[in-house]
gemmi code that builds the backbone of each chain (N, CA, C; Angstrom):
import gemmi

chains = {
    "A": [
        ("MET", (0.848, -1.221, -0.014), (0.037, 0.030, 0.007), (0.899, 1.225, -0.022)),
        ("SER", (0.635, 2.140, -1.001), (1.547, 3.260, -1.092), (1.136, 4.380, -0.158)),
        ("THR", (2.069, 5.010, 0.462), (1.819, 6.129, 1.399), (1.770, 7.435, 0.588)),
        ("THR", (1.441, 8.503, 1.321), (1.427, 9.802, 0.655), (2.792, 10.184, 0.133)),
        ("ILE", (3.821, 9.845, 0.990), (5.218, 10.162, 0.579), (5.592, 9.402, -0.706)),
        ("ASP", (5.130, 8.175, -0.807), (5.421, 7.342, -2.002), (4.908, 7.993, -3.260)),
        ("ARG", (3.761, 8.695, -3.097), (3.111, 9.294, -4.326), (3.623, 10.681, -4.674)),
        ("GLN", (4.522, 11.231, -3.829), (5.047, 12.599, -4.115), (5.930, 12.476, -5.382)),
        ("TRP", (5.831, 13.552, -6.255), (6.602, 13.517, -7.518), (8.112, 13.550, -7.227)),
        ("THR", (8.562, 14.240, -6.133), (9.951, 14.273, -5.815), (10.504, 12.861, -5.409)),
        ("THR", (9.679, 12.145, -4.683), (10.047, 10.759, -4.271), (10.168, 9.866, -5.473)),
        ("ARG", (9.120, 9.918, -6.307), (9.054, 9.073, -7.461), (10.231, 9.354, -8.430)),
        ("LEU", (10.523, 10.702, -8.602), (11.617, 11.111, -9.519), (12.973, 10.646, -8.981)),
        ("ARG", (13.149, 10.839, -7.628), (14.445, 10.417, -7.035), (14.645, 8.935, -7.194)),
        ("ARG", (13.618, 8.110, -6.934), (13.752, 6.714, -7.020), (14.030, 6.293, -8.490)),
        ("ARG", (13.350, 6.989, -9.430), (13.574, 6.658, -10.846), (15.027, 6.972, -11.249)),
        ("LEU", (15.544, 8.141, -10.788), (16.921, 8.556, -11.109), (17.934, 7.538, -10.539)),
        ("VAL", (17.733, 7.209, -9.277), (18.675, 6.253, -8.629), (18.598, 4.899, -9.286)),
        ("GLU", (17.426, 4.491, -9.712), (17.261, 3.210, -10.402), (17.975, 3.246, -11.753)),
        ("GLN", (17.833, 4.366, -12.471), (18.431, 4.450, -13.829), (19.900, 4.612, -13.724)),
        ("LEU", (20.409, 5.425, -12.778), (21.855, 5.672, -12.645), (22.238, 5.635, -11.174)),
        ("PRO", (22.485, 4.434, -10.654), (22.919, 4.310, -9.239), (24.282, 5.091, -9.020)),
        ("PRO", (24.454, 5.660, -7.797), (25.636, 6.451, -7.506), (26.958, 5.725, -7.874)),
        ("ASP", (27.091, 4.441, -7.651), (28.282, 3.734, -7.958), (28.521, 3.593, -9.449)),
        ("LYS", (27.467, 3.700, -10.217), (27.629, 3.706, -11.686), (27.929, 5.113, -12.165)),
        ("ALA", (27.307, 6.101, -11.544), (27.515, 7.528, -11.958), (28.969, 7.921, -11.703)),
        ("LEU", (29.479, 7.577, -10.512), (30.851, 7.967, -10.189), (31.579, 6.686, -9.730)),
        ("PRO", (32.022, 5.828, -10.668), (32.606, 4.556, -10.297), (33.993, 4.684, -9.736)),
        ("ASP", (34.380, 3.673, -8.871), (35.728, 3.671, -8.283), (36.760, 3.196, -9.303)),
        ("THR", (36.375, 2.205, -10.099), (37.339, 1.600, -11.025), (36.685, 1.434, -12.392)),
        ("GLN", (37.553, 1.223, -13.375), (37.124, 0.895, -14.712), (37.703, -0.445, -15.154)),
        ("PRO", (37.103, -1.170, -16.127), (37.711, -2.433, -16.585), (39.113, -2.198, -17.073)),
        ("SER", (39.943, -3.274, -17.050), (41.384, -3.177, -17.383), (41.579, -2.761, -18.834)),
        ("TYR", (40.641, -3.098, -19.764), (40.826, -2.754, -21.142), (40.709, -1.245, -21.400)),
        ("VAL", (40.249, -0.492, -20.423), (40.131, 0.952, -20.582), (41.543, 1.622, -20.507)),
        ("SER", (42.502, 0.833, -19.963), (43.910, 1.367, -19.895), (44.518, 1.343, -21.278)),
        ("SER", (44.027, 2.174, -22.151), (44.585, 2.273, -23.519), (44.449, 3.724, -23.957)),
        ("TRP", (45.405, 4.214, -24.796), (45.341, 5.591, -25.231), (44.062, 5.891, -26.023)),
        ("ILE", (43.516, 4.866, -26.688), (42.395, 5.101, -27.566), (41.142, 5.516, -26.735)),
        ("TYR", (41.157, 5.184, -25.409), (40.024, 5.586, -24.559), (40.193, 6.984, -24.018)),
        ("VAL", (41.314, 7.622, -24.307), (41.635, 8.908, -23.702), (40.927, 10.075, -24.454)),
        ("PHE", (40.622, 9.849, -25.727), (40.183, 10.982, -26.533), (38.804, 11.522, -26.196)),
        ("GLY", (37.942, 10.732, -25.613), (36.628, 11.172, -25.149), (36.827, 12.249, -24.065)),
        ("VAL", (37.665, 11.905, -23.092), (37.810, 12.840, -21.956), (38.660, 14.089, -22.394)),
        ("VAL", (39.519, 13.933, -23.395), (40.206, 15.087, -23.942), (39.213, 16.068, -24.582)),
        ("SER", (38.247, 15.448, -25.325), (37.175, 16.254, -25.941), (36.398, 17.016, -24.848)),
        ("LEU", (36.054, 16.318, -23.799), (35.268, 16.902, -22.698), (36.072, 18.041, -22.036)),
        ("SER", (37.349, 17.796, -21.792), (38.195, 18.854, -21.165), (38.281, 20.065, -22.065)),
        ("ALA", (38.466, 19.827, -23.363), (38.539, 20.945, -24.305), (37.259, 21.725, -24.363)),
        ("LEU", (36.100, 21.002, -24.241), (34.770, 21.656, -24.243), (34.678, 22.584, -23.022)),
        ("VAL", (35.151, 22.107, -21.867), (35.107, 22.919, -20.654), (35.890, 24.236, -20.904)),
        ("MET", (37.076, 24.091, -21.523), (37.900, 25.271, -21.829), (37.233, 26.179, -22.827)),
        ("VAL", (36.548, 25.619, -23.783), (35.862, 26.445, -24.784), (34.781, 27.285, -24.099)),
        ("ILE", (34.018, 26.616, -23.231), (32.955, 27.311, -22.540), (33.475, 28.391, -21.627)),
        ("LEU", (34.545, 28.070, -20.863), (35.093, 29.125, -19.935), (35.671, 30.295, -20.716)),
        ("THR", (36.443, 30.074, -21.756), (37.015, 31.199, -22.529), (35.852, 31.935, -23.268)),
        ("GLY", (34.813, 31.205, -23.638), (33.668, 31.842, -24.261), (32.975, 32.789, -23.312)),
        ("PHE", (32.854, 32.405, -22.008), (32.307, 33.295, -21.014), (33.065, 34.622, -20.931)),
        ("VAL", (34.422, 34.496, -20.931), (35.258, 35.689, -20.791), (35.060, 36.556, -22.055)),
        ("LEU", (35.058, 35.963, -23.214), (34.855, 36.719, -24.435), (33.506, 37.418, -24.440)),
        ("ALA", (32.477, 36.762, -23.955), (31.139, 37.305, -23.869), (31.074, 38.512, -22.939)),
        ("ILE", (31.813, 38.403, -21.831), (31.809, 39.492, -20.808), (32.480, 40.736, -21.394)),
        ("ARG", (33.630, 40.536, -22.078), (34.393, 41.704, -22.542), (34.026, 42.237, -23.933)),
        ("GLY", (33.575, 41.376, -24.823), (33.075, 41.840, -26.105), (34.096, 42.002, -27.238)),
        ("PRO", (33.621, 42.239, -28.485), (34.458, 42.181, -29.667), (35.644, 43.175, -29.669)),
        ("GLN", (35.415, 44.438, -29.229), (36.532, 45.411, -29.254), (37.696, 44.891, -28.427)),
        ("TRP", (37.401, 44.328, -27.295), (38.384, 43.826, -26.362), (39.188, 42.706, -27.032)),
        ("TRP", (38.483, 41.705, -27.619), (39.177, 40.587, -28.178), (39.965, 40.926, -29.492)),
        ("HIS", (39.548, 42.096, -30.110), (40.276, 42.530, -31.335), (41.487, 43.428, -30.993)),
        ("GLN", (41.396, 44.203, -29.946), (42.343, 45.293, -29.754), (43.295, 45.165, -28.586)),
        ("SER", (43.023, 44.329, -27.612), (43.950, 44.241, -26.482), (44.730, 42.930, -26.558)),
        ("SER", (45.908, 42.960, -25.912), (46.757, 41.765, -25.911), (46.087, 40.575, -25.208)),
        ("ILE", (45.549, 40.928, -24.036), (44.900, 39.836, -23.287), (43.657, 39.348, -23.981)),
        ("GLY", (42.977, 40.239, -24.675), (41.818, 39.846, -25.527), (42.271, 38.889, -26.638)),
        ("HIS", (43.418, 39.239, -27.324), (43.934, 38.301, -28.341), (44.262, 36.959, -27.749)),
        ("TYR", (44.832, 37.015, -26.539), (45.232, 35.717, -25.887), (44.010, 34.866, -25.595)),
        ("VAL", (42.982, 35.459, -24.993), (41.775, 34.674, -24.681), (41.064, 34.190, -25.938)),
        ("ASN", (41.031, 35.059, -26.954), (40.490, 34.678, -28.255), (41.223, 33.468, -28.827)),
        ("SER", (42.561, 33.499, -28.709), (43.367, 32.375, -29.216), (43.103, 31.109, -28.400)),
        ("LEU", (42.983, 31.308, -27.027), (42.709, 30.109, -26.234), (41.371, 29.492, -26.652)),
        ("HIS", (40.353, 30.335, -26.964), (39.031, 29.927, -27.375), (39.165, 29.109, -28.702)),
        ("LEU", (39.934, 29.663, -29.651), (40.118, 29.038, -30.947), (40.859, 27.691, -30.791)),
        ("TRP", (41.970, 27.689, -30.091), (42.787, 26.453, -30.011), (42.064, 25.381, -29.172)),
        ("SER", (41.249, 25.800, -28.189), (40.441, 24.807, -27.461), (39.466, 24.120, -28.412)),
        ("VAL", (38.909, 24.890, -29.352), (37.998, 24.334, -30.310), (38.766, 23.387, -31.238)),
        ("GLU", (40.024, 23.809, -31.657), (40.777, 22.938, -32.488), (41.055, 21.569, -31.812)),
        ("ILE", (41.450, 21.672, -30.540), (41.745, 20.409, -29.809), (40.468, 19.608, -29.630)),
        ("PHE", (39.368, 20.302, -29.338), (38.046, 19.675, -29.143), (37.715, 18.771, -30.405)),
        ("PHE", (37.820, 19.386, -31.610), (37.478, 18.673, -32.830), (38.476, 17.581, -33.168)),
        ("PHE", (39.763, 17.895, -32.938), (40.850, 16.947, -33.176), (40.597, 15.660, -32.335)),
        ("ALA", (40.363, 15.870, -31.029), (40.165, 14.706, -30.138), (38.826, 14.022, -30.425)),
        ("MET", (37.812, 14.826, -30.759), (36.522, 14.209, -30.966), (36.454, 13.331, -32.261)),
        ("VAL", (37.171, 13.757, -33.271), (37.221, 12.998, -34.514), (37.926, 11.613, -34.249)),
        ("ILE", (39.074, 11.683, -33.500), (39.787, 10.467, -33.157), (38.954, 9.569, -32.266)),
        ("HIS", (38.232, 10.160, -31.320), (37.265, 9.421, -30.473), (36.206, 8.735, -31.323)),
        ("LEU", (35.706, 9.468, -32.325), (34.705, 8.968, -33.237), (35.259, 7.737, -34.059)),
        ("TRP", (36.486, 7.933, -34.573), (37.085, 6.802, -35.336), (37.277, 5.577, -34.401)),
        ("GLY", (37.798, 5.826, -33.234), (38.011, 4.695, -32.284), (36.708, 3.995, -32.011)),
        ("LYS", (35.670, 4.711, -31.703), (34.413, 4.090, -31.343), (33.703, 3.460, -32.551)),
        ("PHE", (33.933, 4.005, -33.727), (33.366, 3.387, -34.999), (33.970, 2.035, -35.196)),
        ("PHE", (35.343, 1.902, -35.106), (35.921, 0.645, -35.361), (35.747, -0.350, -34.220)),
        ("MET", (35.360, 0.111, -33.026), (35.005, -0.776, -31.907), (33.533, -1.169, -32.001)),
        ("ALA", (32.833, -0.581, -32.975), (31.375, -0.758, -33.044), (30.739, -0.497, -31.664)),
        ("ALA", (30.941, 0.698, -31.194), (30.635, 1.076, -29.802), (29.118, 1.068, -29.501)),
        ("TRP", (28.331, 0.820, -30.552), (26.871, 0.746, -30.312), (26.446, -0.642, -29.867)),
        ("ARG", (27.428, -1.563, -29.735), (27.087, -2.911, -29.317), (26.572, -2.896, -27.883)),
        ("GLY", (25.914, -3.996, -27.486), (25.459, -4.125, -26.083), (24.447, -3.126, -25.669)),
        ("ASN", (23.459, -2.865, -26.550), (22.393, -1.929, -26.199), (22.897, -0.510, -25.921)),
        ("ARG", (23.976, -0.130, -26.701), (24.557, 1.212, -26.478), (24.181, 2.141, -27.666)),
        ("SER", (23.125, 1.834, -28.394), (22.792, 2.675, -29.586), (22.569, 4.138, -29.223)),
        ("LEU", (21.934, 4.397, -28.097), (21.641, 5.747, -27.692), (22.912, 6.514, -27.377)),
        ("THR", (23.891, 5.826, -26.826), (25.234, 6.460, -26.528), (25.825, 6.910, -27.836)),
        ("TRP", (25.790, 6.006, -28.869), (26.367, 6.336, -30.147), (25.605, 7.538, -30.782)),
        ("VAL", (24.273, 7.413, -30.743), (23.440, 8.482, -31.390), (23.665, 9.850, -30.720)),
        ("THR", (23.686, 9.855, -29.397), (23.909, 11.203, -28.707), (25.273, 11.738, -29.064)),
        ("GLY", (26.279, 10.849, -29.209), (27.588, 11.322, -29.602), (27.619, 11.876, -31.016)),
        ("ALA", (26.932, 11.176, -31.950), (26.884, 11.670, -33.341), (26.158, 12.969, -33.466)),
        ("VAL", (25.049, 13.120, -32.716), (24.290, 14.375, -32.762), (25.086, 15.509, -32.119)),
        ("THR", (25.804, 15.201, -31.072), (26.695, 16.172, -30.436), (27.774, 16.674, -31.445)),
        ("PHE", (28.299, 15.765, -32.208), (29.320, 16.111, -33.227), (28.716, 17.098, -34.239)),
        ("ALA", (27.543, 16.756, -34.748), (26.875, 17.578, -35.770), (26.519, 18.962, -35.136)),
        ("THR", (26.049, 18.993, -33.877), (25.748, 20.272, -33.231), (27.016, 21.101, -33.047)),
        ("SER", (28.118, 20.426, -32.726), (29.391, 21.148, -32.536), (29.867, 21.809, -33.810)),
        ("ILE", (29.629, 21.109, -34.958), (30.043, 21.707, -36.230), (29.254, 22.984, -36.479)),
        ("ALA", (27.911, 22.912, -36.214), (27.097, 24.149, -36.380), (27.527, 25.222, -35.373)),
        ("THR", (27.901, 24.866, -34.175), (28.336, 25.893, -33.177), (29.632, 26.512, -33.624)),
        ("ALA", (30.599, 25.711, -34.142), (31.849, 26.259, -34.639), (31.599, 27.144, -35.821)),
        ("PHE", (30.709, 26.734, -36.721), (30.465, 27.573, -37.882), (29.924, 28.928, -37.545)),
        ("THR", (28.930, 28.983, -36.610), (28.371, 30.261, -36.205), (29.431, 31.101, -35.484)),
        ("GLY", (30.410, 30.428, -34.864), (31.520, 31.180, -34.243), (32.396, 31.846, -35.251)),
        ("TYR", (32.718, 31.088, -36.332), (33.551, 31.655, -37.401), (32.926, 32.845, -38.076)),
        ("VAL", (31.571, 32.843, -38.207), (30.903, 34.006, -38.845), (30.559, 35.112, -37.842)),
        ("SER", (30.904, 34.888, -36.517), (30.621, 35.930, -35.518), (31.866, 36.645, -35.057)),
        ("GLN", (33.033, 36.409, -35.729), (34.252, 36.971, -35.253), (34.313, 38.538, -35.406)),
        ("THR", (33.451, 39.028, -36.291), (33.467, 40.471, -36.625), (34.812, 40.875, -37.155)),
        ("ASN", (35.365, 40.200, -38.178), (36.511, 40.597, -38.916), (36.383, 40.213, -40.376)),
        ("PHE", (37.417, 40.419, -41.193), (37.354, 40.091, -42.630), (37.142, 38.608, -42.866)),
        ("ASP", (37.709, 37.829, -41.939), (37.558, 36.366, -42.087), (36.056, 35.990, -41.947)),
        ("SER", (35.386, 36.569, -40.981), (33.965, 36.207, -40.806), (33.133, 36.727, -41.978)),
        ("GLN", (33.516, 37.923, -42.511), (32.785, 38.425, -43.691), (32.966, 37.504, -44.901)),
        ("TRP", (34.194, 37.012, -45.072), (34.475, 36.104, -46.235), (33.687, 34.844, -46.059)),
        ("ILE", (33.782, 34.202, -44.819), (33.069, 32.895, -44.629), (31.589, 33.066, -44.783)),
        ("SER", (31.023, 34.145, -44.239), (29.535, 34.269, -44.309), (29.079, 34.537, -45.733)),
        ("THR", (29.824, 35.353, -46.517), (29.405, 35.592, -47.880), (29.595, 34.366, -48.775)),
        ("GLN", (30.572, 33.530, -48.442), (30.789, 32.247, -49.155), (29.690, 31.280, -48.787)),
        ("ALA", (29.309, 31.269, -47.523), (28.316, 30.260, -47.019), (26.903, 30.574, -47.401)),
        ("LYS", (26.577, 31.871, -47.562), (25.154, 32.246, -47.687), (24.448, 31.516, -48.854)),
        ("ASP", (25.141, 31.342, -50.016), (24.438, 30.705, -51.150), (24.177, 29.264, -50.898)),
        ("GLY", (25.178, 28.578, -50.200), (24.928, 27.186, -49.878), (23.775, 27.007, -48.904)),
        ("ILE", (23.752, 27.870, -47.892), (22.683, 27.813, -46.862), (21.330, 28.124, -47.533)),
        ("ASN", (21.320, 29.147, -48.367), (20.067, 29.546, -49.025), (19.553, 28.461, -49.927)),
        ("ALA", (20.507, 27.711, -50.546), (20.097, 26.643, -51.459), (19.357, 25.545, -50.719)),
        ("THR", (19.631, 25.387, -49.412), (18.890, 24.383, -48.627), (17.520, 24.809, -48.194)),
        ("GLY", (17.272, 26.182, -48.266), (15.983, 26.735, -47.818), (16.118, 27.239, -46.372)),
        ("ALA", (17.199, 26.852, -45.686), (17.323, 27.289, -44.286), (17.589, 28.785, -44.137)),
        ("GLY", (17.977, 29.398, -45.240), (18.302, 30.862, -45.238), (17.061, 31.668, -44.793)),
        ("ALA", (15.891, 31.097, -44.979), (14.656, 31.834, -44.637), (14.621, 32.220, -43.190)),
        ("PHE", (15.198, 31.384, -42.342), (15.234, 31.673, -40.874), (16.617, 31.670, -40.319)),
        ("PHE", (17.635, 31.297, -41.060), (19.022, 31.203, -40.553), (19.849, 32.000, -41.560)),
        ("ASN", (19.996, 33.321, -41.277), (20.719, 34.199, -42.216), (22.112, 34.432, -41.746)),
        ("VAL", (23.086, 33.863, -42.459), (24.474, 33.868, -42.037), (25.051, 35.336, -42.182)),
        ("LEU", (24.368, 36.208, -42.931), (24.866, 37.577, -43.050), (24.357, 38.477, -41.843)),
        ("ASN", (23.481, 37.904, -41.005), (22.952, 38.623, -39.852), (23.873, 38.326, -38.622)),
        ("THR", (24.834, 39.243, -38.372), (25.804, 38.981, -37.316), (25.180, 38.760, -35.959)),
        ("GLY", (24.179, 39.556, -35.646), (23.507, 39.453, -34.349), (22.849, 38.087, -34.168)),
        ("GLN", (22.163, 37.655, -35.228), (21.505, 36.352, -35.180), (22.520, 35.215, -34.990)),
        ("MET", (23.607, 35.296, -35.803), (24.650, 34.265, -35.731), (25.328, 34.225, -34.349)),
        ("LEU", (25.516, 35.437, -33.775), (26.160, 35.476, -32.467), (25.251, 34.873, -31.420)),
        ("MET", (23.928, 35.128, -31.508), (22.979, 34.541, -30.543), (22.967, 32.995, -30.692)),
        ("TRP", (22.947, 32.517, -31.912), (23.002, 31.058, -32.103), (24.272, 30.547, -31.472)),
        ("HIS", (25.404, 31.284, -31.688), (26.699, 30.807, -31.228), (26.882, 30.800, -29.721)),
        ("ILE", (26.306, 31.813, -29.032), (26.599, 31.933, -27.628), (25.415, 31.469, -26.754)),
        ("VAL", (24.244, 31.246, -27.329), (23.116, 30.818, -26.474), (22.622, 29.425, -26.939)),
        ("LEU", (22.009, 29.372, -28.112), (21.272, 28.168, -28.508), (22.130, 26.952, -28.681)),
        ("LEU", (23.128, 27.097, -29.580), (23.939, 25.894, -29.932), (24.817, 25.429, -28.796)),
        ("PRO", (25.484, 26.325, -28.019), (26.284, 25.782, -26.879), (25.389, 25.062, -25.855)),
        ("LEU", (24.177, 25.637, -25.657), (23.239, 24.960, -24.705), (22.930, 23.558, -25.208)),
        ("ALA", (22.659, 23.472, -26.512), (22.357, 22.133, -27.095), (23.578, 21.246, -26.981)),
        ("ALA", (24.789, 21.778, -27.318), (25.977, 20.955, -27.278), (26.264, 20.439, -25.855)),
        ("VAL", (26.092, 21.309, -24.867), (26.396, 20.935, -23.484), (25.360, 19.900, -22.950)),
        ("VAL", (24.081, 20.106, -23.272), (23.043, 19.185, -22.823), (23.262, 17.823, -23.501)),
        ("LEU", (23.537, 17.817, -24.813), (23.779, 16.578, -25.510), (25.014, 15.845, -24.979)),
        ("THR", (26.107, 16.624, -24.608), (27.290, 16.028, -24.089), (27.014, 15.377, -22.723)),
        ("ALA", (26.241, 16.091, -21.934), (25.886, 15.580, -20.587), (25.065, 14.273, -20.783)),
        ("LEU", (24.111, 14.239, -21.742), (23.342, 13.037, -21.927), (24.260, 11.901, -22.390)),
        ("HIS", (25.213, 12.203, -23.279), (26.153, 11.265, -23.799), (26.967, 10.654, -22.598)),
        ("VAL", (27.440, 11.487, -21.733), (28.250, 11.019, -20.615), (27.388, 10.176, -19.661)),
        ("VAL", (26.138, 10.566, -19.460), (25.229, 9.813, -18.607), (24.987, 8.393, -19.244)),
        ("MET", (24.854, 8.385, -20.609), (24.631, 7.050, -21.274), (25.865, 6.182, -21.103)),
        ("VAL", (27.042, 6.820, -21.203), (28.285, 6.049, -21.036), (28.364, 5.506, -19.647)),
        ("ARG", (27.967, 6.284, -18.660), (27.976, 5.829, -17.257), (26.976, 4.711, -17.006)),
        ("ARG", (25.789, 4.840, -17.622), (24.714, 3.851, -17.422), (25.117, 2.504, -18.031)),
        ("LYS", (25.578, 2.557, -19.293), (25.876, 1.296, -20.038), (27.302, 0.809, -19.830)),
        ("GLY", (28.167, 1.702, -19.362), (29.589, 1.309, -19.256), (30.323, 1.486, -20.562)),
        ("VAL", (31.670, 1.490, -20.441), (32.457, 1.638, -21.677), (32.407, 0.316, -22.476)),
        ("VAL", (32.289, 0.447, -23.794), (32.119, -0.734, -24.624), (33.394, -1.605, -24.527)),
        ("PRO", (33.213, -2.889, -24.322), (34.446, -3.756, -24.255), (34.943, -4.105, -25.620)),
        ("PRO", (36.252, -4.435, -25.757), (36.766, -4.864, -27.040), (36.087, -6.138, -27.519)),
        ("PHE", (36.179, -6.446, -28.810), (35.522, -7.676, -29.338), (35.987, -8.917, -28.643)),
        ("GLU", (37.306, -9.000, -28.387), (37.863, -10.229, -27.816), (37.359, -10.447, -26.362)),
        ("GLU", (37.039, -9.377, -25.663), (36.496, -9.502, -24.277), (35.073, -10.122, -24.357)),
        ("VAL", (34.316, -9.790, -25.360), (32.944, -10.271, -25.494), (32.950, -11.743, -25.873)),
        ("SER", (33.948, -12.141, -26.703), (33.957, -13.528, -27.198), (34.550, -14.499, -26.189)),
        ("LYS", (35.106, -13.963, -25.074), (35.676, -14.862, -24.041), (34.601, -15.664, -23.312)),
    ],
    "B": [
        ("MET", (57.542, 38.676, -28.907), (57.257, 37.247, -28.903), (56.419, 36.857, -30.116)),
        ("SER", (55.370, 37.635, -30.436), (54.553, 37.304, -31.598), (55.318, 37.359, -32.848)),
        ("GLU", (56.340, 38.335, -32.928), (57.150, 38.424, -34.145), (57.986, 37.140, -34.319)),
        ("ILE", (58.518, 36.672, -33.186), (59.391, 35.437, -33.230), (58.536, 34.270, -33.731)),
        ("LEU", (57.345, 34.103, -33.120), (56.503, 32.979, -33.537), (56.057, 33.152, -34.957)),
        ("GLY", (55.724, 34.395, -35.364), (55.274, 34.665, -36.712), (56.357, 34.348, -37.736)),
        ("ALA", (57.665, 34.553, -37.321), (58.749, 34.329, -38.242), (58.949, 32.815, -38.519)),
        ("LEU", (58.470, 31.967, -37.634), (58.647, 30.536, -37.816), (57.859, 30.037, -39.016)),
        ("VAL", (56.609, 30.552, -39.150), (55.755, 30.151, -40.256), (55.383, 31.420, -41.020)),
        ("ASN", (55.818, 31.545, -42.261), (55.460, 32.742, -43.018), (54.054, 32.561, -43.639)),
        ("LEU", (53.094, 33.349, -43.141), (51.719, 33.244, -43.600), (51.366, 34.395, -44.534)),
        ("ASP", (52.376, 35.241, -44.853), (52.096, 36.427, -45.675), (52.154, 36.124, -47.171)),
        ("HIS", (51.275, 35.185, -47.576), (51.143, 34.810, -48.987), (49.869, 34.119, -49.174)),
        ("PRO", (49.369, 34.007, -50.391), (48.112, 33.215, -50.614), (48.301, 31.790, -50.190)),
        ("GLY", (47.191, 31.098, -49.797), (47.279, 29.731, -49.339), (47.747, 28.768, -50.406)),
        ("HIS", (48.415, 27.688, -49.981), (48.857, 26.600, -50.913), (47.751, 25.500, -50.860)),
        ("TYR", (47.449, 24.965, -51.993), (46.399, 23.920, -52.052), (46.860, 22.670, -52.793)),
        ("ILE", (46.371, 21.565, -52.297), (46.532, 20.271, -53.030), (45.349, 20.160, -53.915)),
        ("SER", (45.613, 19.947, -55.230), (44.496, 19.772, -56.175), (44.666, 18.416, -56.877)),
        ("TRP", (43.603, 17.624, -56.849), (43.612, 16.311, -57.461), (42.267, 16.071, -58.099)),
        ("GLY", (42.126, 16.445, -59.346), (40.801, 16.366, -60.038), (39.875, 17.349, -59.374)),
        ("TRP", (38.719, 16.840, -58.920), (37.711, 17.679, -58.282), (38.080, 17.969, -56.820)),
        ("PHE", (39.060, 17.174, -56.298), (39.411, 17.303, -54.840), (40.401, 18.453, -54.666)),
        ("GLN", (40.108, 19.262, -53.646), (41.041, 20.387, -53.293), (41.032, 20.576, -51.841)),
        ("MET", (42.271, 20.693, -51.277), (42.421, 20.885, -49.832), (43.661, 21.716, -49.518)),
        ("SER", (43.558, 22.590, -48.580), (44.778, 23.409, -48.237), (45.774, 22.526, -47.533)),
        ("TYR", (47.060, 22.919, -47.693), (48.140, 22.144, -47.034), (47.928, 22.140, -45.530)),
        ("GLY", (47.407, 23.230, -44.993), (47.168, 23.366, -43.562), (46.174, 22.259, -43.066)),
        ("ASN", (45.065, 22.196, -43.784), (43.978, 21.203, -43.446), (44.537, 19.748, -43.656)),
        ("PHE", (45.303, 19.583, -44.721), (45.913, 18.238, -45.026), (46.813, 17.830, -43.898)),
        ("ALA", (47.639, 18.804, -43.434), (48.534, 18.479, -42.297), (47.795, 18.078, -41.049)),
        ("VAL", (46.631, 18.737, -40.756), (45.850, 18.393, -39.571), (45.268, 17.006, -39.695)),
        ("VAL", (44.754, 16.669, -40.913), (44.147, 15.318, -41.114), (45.231, 14.241, -40.971)),
        ("VAL", (46.403, 14.483, -41.607), (47.480, 13.492, -41.457), (47.899, 13.318, -39.956)),
        ("THR", (48.006, 14.449, -39.247), (48.326, 14.375, -37.809), (47.281, 13.575, -37.047)),
        ("MET", (45.998, 13.756, -37.394), (44.924, 13.009, -36.714), (45.079, 11.529, -36.970)),
        ("VAL", (45.311, 11.169, -38.225), (45.459, 9.719, -38.584), (46.661, 9.122, -37.853)),
        ("VAL", (47.773, 9.842, -37.810), (48.988, 9.340, -37.144), (48.711, 9.195, -35.638)),
        ("THR", (48.061, 10.212, -35.034), (47.733, 10.145, -33.608), (46.823, 8.965, -33.304)),
        ("PHE", (45.889, 8.728, -34.202), (44.947, 7.576, -34.011), (45.726, 6.256, -34.049)),
        ("LEU", (46.604, 6.109, -35.024), (47.365, 4.835, -35.161), (48.300, 4.655, -33.934)),
        ("VAL", (48.937, 5.780, -33.493), (49.855, 5.680, -32.347), (49.051, 5.264, -31.100)),
        ("ALA", (47.847, 5.861, -30.954), (46.959, 5.555, -29.740), (46.641, 4.084, -29.724)),
        ("LEU", (46.569, 3.451, -30.882), (46.182, 2.014, -30.907), (47.333, 1.114, -30.428)),
        ("VAL", (48.545, 1.512, -30.696), (49.687, 0.660, -30.384), (50.564, 1.097, -29.226)),
        ("ALA", (50.534, 2.383, -28.868), (51.453, 2.907, -27.847), (51.087, 2.291, -26.477)),
        ("PRO", (52.100, 1.855, -25.681), (51.739, 1.250, -24.357), (51.215, 2.361, -23.416)),
        ("PHE", (50.172, 1.998, -22.667), (49.594, 2.921, -21.742), (50.298, 2.825, -20.395)),
        ("PRO", (50.706, 3.935, -19.766), (51.496, 3.835, -18.531), (50.676, 3.175, -17.437)),
        ("GLY", (51.359, 2.239, -16.755), (50.699, 1.585, -15.619), (49.893, 0.334, -16.000)),
        ("ARG", (49.781, 0.055, -17.266), (48.951, -1.093, -17.637), (49.744, -2.386, -17.523)),
        ("LYS", (49.168, -3.359, -16.801), (49.842, -4.647, -16.613), (49.498, -5.554, -17.791)),
        ("LYS", (50.473, -6.399, -18.192), (50.157, -7.377, -19.259), (49.193, -8.394, -18.720)),
        ("GLU", (48.435, -9.066, -19.649), (47.342, -9.929, -19.206), (47.834, -11.169, -18.473)),
        ("ASN", (49.107, -11.633, -18.777), (49.627, -12.829, -18.128), (50.177, -12.528, -16.701)),
        ("GLN", (50.232, -11.197, -16.378), (50.670, -10.855, -15.036), (49.423, -10.707, -14.142)),
        ("SER", (49.612, -11.070, -12.878), (48.469, -10.904, -11.996), (48.563, -9.626, -11.170)),
    ],
}
model = gemmi.Model(1)
for chain_id, residues in chains.items():
    chain = gemmi.Chain(chain_id)
    for i, (resn, *xyz) in enumerate(residues, 1):
        res = gemmi.Residue()
        res.name, res.seqid = resn, gemmi.SeqId(i, " ")
        for name, pos in zip(("N", "CA", "C"), xyz):
            atom = gemmi.Atom()
            atom.name, atom.element = name, gemmi.Element(name[0])
            atom.pos, atom.b_iso = gemmi.Position(*pos), 0.0
            res.add_atom(atom)
        chain.add_residue(res)
    model.add_chain(chain)
structure = gemmi.Structure()
structure.add_model(model)
structure.setup_entities()
């Protein structure tokens, strides 16, 4: 017989969350021995680079375009933001190759694979809107080159790459929010299902 | 400092491109792709620090 406390939405939600992701799975003490390989490092490198991208992005958002174009420290933070993105994509592509050849969707991990793939696509869009929001000749060149391609898809009706304000809002609000939420879901899926074992471990 | 770093790679010229039929890629992008492939292959074979061999307990 259920009590009043059992029927509370907070109680039911807490029980559901703990059931789906028990604390020892969310923050495990150990990992299987096969995780001791460099190929398993690139996911966490991507995650670390993403943290750096977000932190430097916060600083750039606080100080604004004149600061990042005209001051030495602004150039420095702008470069940190750019190179964090470069490392993010570099590590994420190697992570993707590694997981593809491991067939990391095995063992009921399809949602882990899909959230990773969608995060990758979202990150490309986030980077693109960043390149067209630089407010320099580079961003003018990229946006004028991209507009015809975007317009050919029909997306130009609501996604105008020549509109700096719109691109900046996509870059600093909508797309980073999507990328961070998707990354969090991806990490939760990895924790729930565990790291995919190598083929030889499964056949043992 | 920026002058010293800038002198290492002269960027004051139009970009260089690899062209192969319809395929075209800048040398800079090509270098990044090659570095990624090399890093991927090294990650598969390089020993991981602290990893014990399977026949050791």
